[in-house]
C-alpha positions in Angstrom: 81.9 64.2 116.2 78.8 66.3 115.7 79.8 68.6 118.6 83.2 69.2 117.0 81.6 70.0 113.7 79.2 72.4 115.4 81.9 74.1 117.3 84.0 74.4 114.1 81.1 76.0 112.2 80.4 78.5 115.1 84.1 79.4 115.2 84.2 79.9 111.4 81.1 82.1 111.6 82.7 84.1 114.4 86.0 84.4 112.6 84.3 85.7 109.5 83.0 88.8 111.4 86.2 89.6 113.2 87.4 93.0 112.1 90.5 92.9 110.0 91.9 96.3 111.0 95.0 97.3 112.8 94.5 100.9 113.9 94.6 101.4 117.7 92.2 104.3 117.3 88.5 103.6 117.5 86.5 104.8 114.4 84.5 108.0 114.9 81.3 106.2 113.8 79.8 102.8 112.8 80.3 102.0 109.2 78.8 99.4 106.8 82.2 98.6 105.2 85.8 98.3 106.2 89.1 97.0 104.8 92.7 96.9 105.8 94.5 98.6 102.9 98.0 97.7 104.1 98.4 95.3 107.0 99.4 97.2 110.2 99.7 100.5 108.2 96.3 101.7 106.8 92.6 100.9 107.5 89.6 102.3 105.6 85.9 102.4 106.7 83.0 103.8 104.6 79.3 104.1 104.4 77.1 105.4 101.5 74.0 107.4 102.3 71.6 106.5 99.5 69.3 109.4 100.3 71.9 112.1 100.3 73.9 110.3 97.6 77.2 110.9 99.5 79.9 108.7 101.0 81.6 109.0 104.3 85.1 107.6 104.7 87.3 107.2 107.7 91.0 106.6 107.0 93.5 105.6 109.7 97.2 105.5 108.8 100.3 104.8 110.9 101.9 108.2 110.3 101.8 111.7 111.8 102.1 113.2 108.3 99.5 113.7 105.6 97.1 111.0 104.4 95.2 110.7 101.1 92.5 108.7 99.5 91.8 108.9 95.8 89.3 107.7 93.2 90.6 106.8 89.8 89.4 105.2 86.5 90.6 101.7 85.8 91.6 102.6 82.2 93.5 105.7 83.2 94.4 105.4 86.9 97.8 107.2 86.6 96.5 110.2 84.7 93.2 111.1 86.3 92.7 110.8 90.0 90.3 112.7 92.3 92.0 113.0 95.8 91.1 114.0 99.3 94.2 114.9 101.4 94.3 115.6 105.1 96.5 116.0 108.1 96.3 117.1 111.7 98.7 119.9 112.8 100.7 120.0 116.1 97.8 121.9 117.7 95.3 119.1 116.8 93.6 121.1 114.0 92.3 119.1 111.0 93.1 120.3 107.5 91.5 118.6 104.4 91.8 119.5 100.7 90.2 118.5 97.5 92.9 117.8 94.9 93.3 116.3 91.5 96.2 114.5 89.8 96.9 114.2 86.2 99.9 111.9 86.3 102.9 111.3 88.5 103.0 114.9 89.7 102.1 116.8 92.8 98.3 116.7 93.1 96.9 120.2 92.5 94.2 121.8 94.6 90.8 121.7 92.9 90.4 125.1 91.3 86.6 124.8 90.8 85.0 123.7 94.0 86.0 122.0 97.2 84.0 118.7 97.2 85.9 116.6 99.8 85.0 117.7 103.3 87.0 116.8 106.4 84.7 116.1 109.3 87.0 115.3 112.2 90.4 113.9 112.9 92.9 113.0 115.5 96.5 111.7 116.0 97.2 109.1 118.6 100.0 106.6 119.1 101.7 107.7 115.8 98.5 107.1 113.9 96.4 109.7 112.0 92.6 109.1 111.8 90.4 111.4 109.6 86.7 111.1 108.8 85.7 112.9 105.6 82.9 112.8 103.0 82.0 113.8 99.5 79.0 113.4 97.1 79.0 110.2 94.9 78.9 112.5 91.9 80.0 116.1 92.6 79.3 117.3 89.0 82.7 119.0 89.2 84.9 118.4 86.1 88.0 118.0 88.3 86.3 115.2 90.3 85.5 111.6 89.3 82.1 110.1 90.2 82.1 107.1 92.5 80.5 104.5 90.3 78.2 101.7 91.3 80.3 98.5 91.4 84.1 98.3 91.2 86.1 101.4 91.8 89.8 102.1 91.7 90.8 103.4 95.1 94.3 104.9 95.6 95.9 105.5 98.9 99.1 107.3 99.8 100.7 109.0 102.8 103.6 111.2 103.8 105.7 111.1 106.9 105.4 114.8 107.7 102.7 117.4 107.6 102.7 119.8 104.6 105.2 122.6 104.8 103.9 124.4 102.9 102.8 121.5 100.6 102.7 117.8 100.7 106.0 115.8 100.2 106.4 113.0 97.7 105.0 109.7 99.0 107.8 107.6 97.6 106.8 103.9 98.0 104.0 104.8 100.4 101.2 104.4 97.8 98.9 101.5 96.9 96.0 101.0 94.5 93.1 98.6 95.1 90.0 97.8 93.1 86.8 97.0 95.0 83.2 98.1 95.3 82.5 101.2 97.3 78.8 101.4 96.4 75.9 99.3 95.1 72.5 101.0 94.7 
């Protein structure tokens, strides 16, 4: 009986560290955090650099179109969202834009400064993977700071690359609340 209990405990410990991601693409780096945003559709990894005060994300989505990650405020999530949007073109080139949304409208390009930075990306097996970063607090009035504790994280994607702009995401959007950073 003790052996069975010991085996069960070891199995539960092992099961608790199994990655819960579905992307067939290996992440570009090792990250401190990960979550599956939508089962078999979207995975997110991230790490905060406490010295540089910036966060690096990696988003994998089952699409060959554009992908987006946004930071919102819990009390006003539909009217004030800071968004990074990226895609890989047919030649394998990464595009990444800093945008802002003020409601259920096409997110506009940030007219002040570009504070979301695409680092690298690829498409493979009908999945898009993009690594990107931004400062925790950009000091840009079109951006929202990433707060310590719970954050509102929005995710959306399109099924085609922008031509010339992104298409409406329809029902391909989801909002989560979880901690991105603890000092």
